[in-house]
N, C-alpha and C positions, 0 to 999 in steps of 0.2 A: 417445898419445905413444911414438914409437919411439925408444928411448934405449939407451945402453949400461949402464944402471943395473939392479942387482939390489935387489929389495925384500924385506926379511927381518924377522922379529921380532927385536928386539934381544936380546942375550945378555949375561950378566954381564961377559964379557971385552970388550964394546963400550963399557962405561961411560967409560973414559978417552978414547975417540975422541969420544963424544957430548959429554963435558964440554968438550973442546978446541973441537969445532964450535960449541957454544953460546957459549963465550967469544969465538970470532972473530966473531960477530955480536951481541955485547953482550947476550945473554940469560942469565938466572940459572941456575946449575947446582947450587948448594949444597943444594937440597932434592930432588934426583932421588930417586925412591922406590927402595927395595930391595924386591923385585927389579924388573927392567924388564919385567915380563910384558906390559904394555899399551903398550909403546913399539915403534915400527917405525924401521928405518933404511933408507936407500938407499945402496948402495955402488957405486963405480965403480972398477974395477981393484983391488978388495980394500980400498979406502979409503972410510971413511964420508964421503958427500957430503951427506946430509940426514938429518934426524930429526924425529920427531913422537911426541908421548906423550898418553896419556889417564890421568887419575886418576879412578877409578870410585867413585861413591857412590850405589849402588842405581840409581834412575832418572835420576840426574844424572851429568855428567862434567865435568871441567875438562880442556879441550884445552890442551896446553902443549908447550913446546920444539919448535914447528915452526920448523926452521931449515935453510937451505940454504948450503952452503960459498960464500964470495964468488965463486970462479971459476965456479960452476954457476948463480949467480942469473940470472934472466931466461929460463931454459930451460923453465919449466913444471914443474920438479921439485917445487916447493913446493905447487902445486896438486894434483899426483898424491899427495903424501904426505898432504895434508889430506883428499882424497877416500878414501884407504884408512883413515885414522883414523875418519872418519865412518862408513864401512862396519863397522869393528870396533865402534864405539859402538852402532850399530843391532843387530849380532849380539849384544851384551851386554845388550840390552834397555833401553838408555838412551833416555829421552824428551826430555831437554834437555841441550844442550851449552853450557858457559860457557867464556869465555876472558877473558884480561886482556892488553891490549897498549898499548904506548906508541908504537908506530910503524906497525902494520899494520892499522889500523881500516878503511882503504879496501879493502884486499885481502879482509878478512872480510865487509865489506858486500857485496862483489860475490858472495860465497859464500852470502848469504842471512842473515848475522847482523845483529842490530839491537842498538843500544846500549841498555843498561838501567841504571838507578839501583843503586848499591851496595846499598841497603837492601832490594831485592827479590830479591837473590841468595839461594838456599837456604842455610840455616845450615851444612850439610856443606861447601859450597864456601867460605863465609865463614871457616871454620876452617882452611882450607889455609894453608900458609906463603906461597904465592904471593899469596893475597888479603890475609892479614892483616898481613904484615910485609915480604915481599920486593919486591913491586911497588909503586910509588909510588901515593899516594892520587890523583894526577892522571892515572893510567893509565885507558884506556877499558875498561869492562866490557861484554862483548857476550854475547848469547844466541841460540840457535837451537834450534827444536823439530824433533825428528826424527819424521817421519811413518811 
């Protein structure tokens, strides 16, 4: 992808921009972790155009906050952010990545994720705010193994 984007680890000063971005695409932001050590952002002309994050739980990770600003949607930016998050997960020794989505199951299916029942999700992921209270019970839970 030949783009005008810069891909950077998120810093504390990026929090407000990430929250605004998540709000613009109707994703929850109230449980963003402190700090944002395992979050990445894409910037264009100094503005946050995309984000993605991982919550790490030993060999498991929760992929979250994959968002692209409405003006940049359809450019492939989301896929690049997703790929960078998966690379980070592999570097951290993660074996399985989980996610919760109400709107992007097809996108993640194309990336190799499969839908799983809530009951089979590891306890560490079940205890996250995303899983236990923020995302609706009707949301799709997906999983992918990292090789």
